[in-house]
N, C-alpha and C positions, 0 to 999 in steps of 0.2 A: 493457784499460783500466787505467791505473795506479791505485793505491789513492787517491792524492790527487785524481785526476780523478773517481773514483767518488764520493768525498766531496763534491766540488763539485757533481756531478749531483744528489745527494740534497739538498744544501742549497738548490738552486734550487727545490725543491718548497715551500719555506717562504716566509713573508712576507719581502720583500727586506731590511728593516732587521733583523729577527730573524736572518735568514741571515747577514747581515754580521757581527753580533755573535758568532754561533757560529763563523764562519770565523776571526775574530781569536782567539777562545778556543782553537780547535783548533791554530792556529799557535803559541800560547803553550805548549800542553800536550803535543802529540804529538812524540815524539822522532824527527824526520825525519833521514834520513842525508844527508850532504853531497852536493851535486850533482857530477856528473863534471867533471873539468877541462875548460876551454874550449879549442877549437881556437885555436892561436896567431894565425891570420889575423884573429880577431875582436877582438884587443886594440886599444884606442883611447885617446885622451887628450882631455879637455875641461878647459880652464882650469887646466892643470897637474895634473889628477887622472888617474891611470892606472887604466883600467878593463879588467878581463879580457874583457869583451864589451860591446857597445853597447846591450844590451836592459835597460832600467831599469823600475822600478815607479813609476808616476805617483802623485802625492799624492792623498789621499782614501780609500784603502783602510785605511791605518793612521794614523788621525788623531792618535792620542795616543802614537805610538811604542811601543806595547805588545807588538808581535809581531815586532820586528826580528830576533830570533834565529832564529825559524822561517822568516821570509821570506828570510833570508840563505842558507838551505839549498836554496832552490828554483832557483837558477841565474841569478839576476839579476846584471847587471854593476854595478848601483847601485840604491839604494833611496831614495825620497823620502817622508818622513812628514809629517803635518800635513793640512790647514792648522791652525795653532795661533794663538790670539789671546792677548793679555796676560792677560785675565781669563777664567775659565771661563764658558761660556754654553751654554744648552740647545739652541740652534738654533731652527728654525721648527717650527710645530705638525705633528704626525703626522696622516695619512700624508704622507711627504715624499720617498719613494724608490720608483720604479716600474720594473718590468721591462717592456720592450716586446719580448717574446720573438719575435714574428713578424718584427720588424725588427732583431733582434740589437742592441738599443739599451737605454739607461737614461735616464730623466729623474730628476734629483734637484733638490730645493730644500732641502737639509739646513740651510744657513744657518750654516756654520762651527760646528757643534756640537763642543765639545771640552772637555777638563778643565783647560785653561789652561796658561800658560807655565811655572809652577813645577813642576807634575807632569810636563810634557813634558821640561823640563830635567833632572829627576831620572832619567828613563828614558834620555835620551841619554847621561848620565854613565856609564851601565852598558851601553851598546850593544856589540854584537859588534865586535871590532876588525878583522876580516878582510874587511869589505865597506865600500864608500863609501856614506855616509849623508848625505842632504840634508834640511834642515828647511824646510818651506814655511810662510811667515809670512802671516797674515791680520790684519784689523782687527776689533775688536769692533763689533757692530751699532750700539750707542748711543754710541760714542765721539764726542767733539766735534772730534777732530783725528786723522784716520785715519793721516796720515803719522807722527805721534808713536807710534802703536801699532807701526808697522814698526820704528822706531828702538828702541823698547823690546825687541822681539823679537830684533833683531840684536845688541843689547848684552848681553842676558841669555844668549844662546846662544853667545857668544864662546868658541871652543875646544871646543865640544861636538859640532859637526857638521862634515862635510867641506866642505859648501857650504850656503848659504841661498838660498831662492827667495822673491822678493817677488811675491806673488800679487795683482795688481791687476785680475784678469779674471774672478773669480767673479761670476755674474749674480745670486747669491742674497743679497748684502748690499747694501742700498740705498746708492747713490752710489759704490760701489767702482770701477766701470768708468770713472767720470769721471776717475779718476787717470791714465788713459791719454792724456788730452789733454796737449798739450805744456807749457802753463804749470804745471798741477798736477803733471805728471810731473817737470819740472825742479825744482820745490820739493821733492818727495819725494826725488829722487835726490841733490839738494844736501845734504839733511839726513842721508841715509844715508852719503854720502861723508864727511861730518864725523864721523859716529858710528863709521865703520870705523877711522879714526885709525891707519893703519898695520897693522891686522889683515889678515893675508894670506888669510883665508877668502874664497873666491870668492863673489860675489853674482850670482845669476841673476834674470832678470825673466820672469814668465809672463804672456802676453798672450792676448787673446780671438781667436777665428777670425772674428769679425764686424766686422773692420776693412777699410777700403778699402786699396788699394795705397799711396795717398798717406799715409794714417794710419800704416800699417806703416812707411813710409819715415821719417816723423817720429820714431817710437818707436826705430827703429834708430839714427838720428843722435843722439837724446837718450841712448841707452844708450852709444854710443861716447864722447860728450862727457863722460859721468859715469863712464866706466871700468867699466861693467857687464861681467861676465865671460862671460855667455852669455844667449841668449834661448830660452825654451821656448815653442814654437808648436804647439799652442795649447790653450786651455781648452775648456769646453763651449760650445755654441751656443744662442742663443735662437730660431734659425730652426726652422721645422717643415716639412721637405720634404713635398711632395704624396704622395710614395711611402709615407709611414708608414701602416701598417695596424692597429696595435694600438689597442685601446679607450682606452689611456692617452695617446694621441698629443697630446691637447690639455691635458694637465696642465702647470701652470706650472713653470718651472725650467730647468736646463741640460740639453740633450740631448747624449749621448755614445754611442759605439759606431759600428756600421757606417754609419749615415746621415751621420755627420760626416766620413767619409773624404775626399770630394771637397773640402769646404770647408776642412778642416784642411790638406790637401795644397796648395790654392791659397794659403792664408795662408803656408805654408812657402816656396812659390815666390816670393811677394812679399818675404818677409824675406830670402831668399837673393839676390834681385836687388838689393835695397836695400843689403845689407851687403857684397856682392862679396868675401866671404871675410874681412872684417875682424872679424866677430863670430861665435863658435861658435853653432850652432843645434842644439836638441834638438827632435825631432818627436814630437808626441803627438796622438791623436785619430783614431779609426777604424782603428787598426793591429791587424789580426787574423791576419796571415799573414807568412811570410818574404818573399813577393813584395812585399807592401805596405811592409814594413820596408825592404827593399832599394830600393824606389822612392823612399822618403823620403831614404835615404842618398844615392842618385844625384842627388836634387834639392838636396843640400847639407847634410843633417843629419849631425852627428858621432855622434849616438846617437838612440835612440827610447825612448819610454815606453809601457807598457801599463797598462790597468786594466779597462775594460768588457769587452774580449774574454776576459779571464780568467774573468769570471762565466759565460760561455757555454762556453768551451773547457776550463776547468780549468788548473791549473798546468803540465800537460804541454805546453801551448802554448809555454812559454818555450824548452824544449829543441828543439821542432820549428822554431821561428823561427831559433834559432841554427844548427842544422844546415843549414837552407835558405840562410841568409845566407852561411855559410862556402862552400857549394857555388857560389853565385852569384858571390861575390867571385872565387873561383879561376877559374871558367869565363870570366869577363870579363877575366882577367889582372891583377887587383888583388892586391897583397900586404898591404894594410892597409885598414881602414875609412876612414881619413882620405884615403887616395889616391882611393877611390871617391867620397867626398864632395867632394873638390876637383875632380873631373872635371865637376862642374856648372858650374864657372866657365870 
């Protein structure tokens, strides 16, 4: 077992939120060696961003952009930090983070707890230059105009991140998922388009897995109409599968991890069918193996993101997935990730 994986195992014995804080601190303090170079077959491109491999970190682990230097040495192809809101906010009352160990799952109702946009921008200004970094934007809980919060985030972070993600799919901020409706989404994306004003930074949209195929199709068309650069499919789910065994299964919040696999994969298929190759897709949700990562790529994703599986498997999972992906790509005769993703069409 690698040292980093052993540390992850020890951290899992602690309260989940305490463990999260310690993991961030360790990533800030421990001088990790650089990850080995990636197999060339893993190179991919999303919205003009060249990635050494398609395995990214999903938003939520490093909410404040505090541990980007340590995270950049774990072997990810790209990192997404946040969600960040314009004003600092404490989030929802504790406890608000639960491990469902028997189910290899997490439930969270964090509520966009973060230190705010100014602290976030300061950290991004000093981020490691050798890794693609995205900033995930949220809205303050008590704001009267959620769309305006996204515009504020986009404007303040201009030039500080390689891409920004507009997160309209967290289940833990009241009213946020209503922004996925076509009228509200058009208004939000219109305002973001105006705020971009020639800024070349790609803008991604992160959506929920709890959408029907028709709803996903509407979001895809709105994204294309407003020149969104990629769709991230998907966030946590409010669904509670009957298979859940943990005593925490009825806690309120978003469910992530292994029980999300089928729902997130179905959402990706719906997005891929609706977009027909017109919009790059990033898959997230229940990805914990090379086989599952490859299945999402073959379903049309240009890249994948991890989070919950890292809690149970440790950071060694990143290298295992990459090795498995490289082997599967070559075994099926693909020379690039994008070639495999395009085979879904």
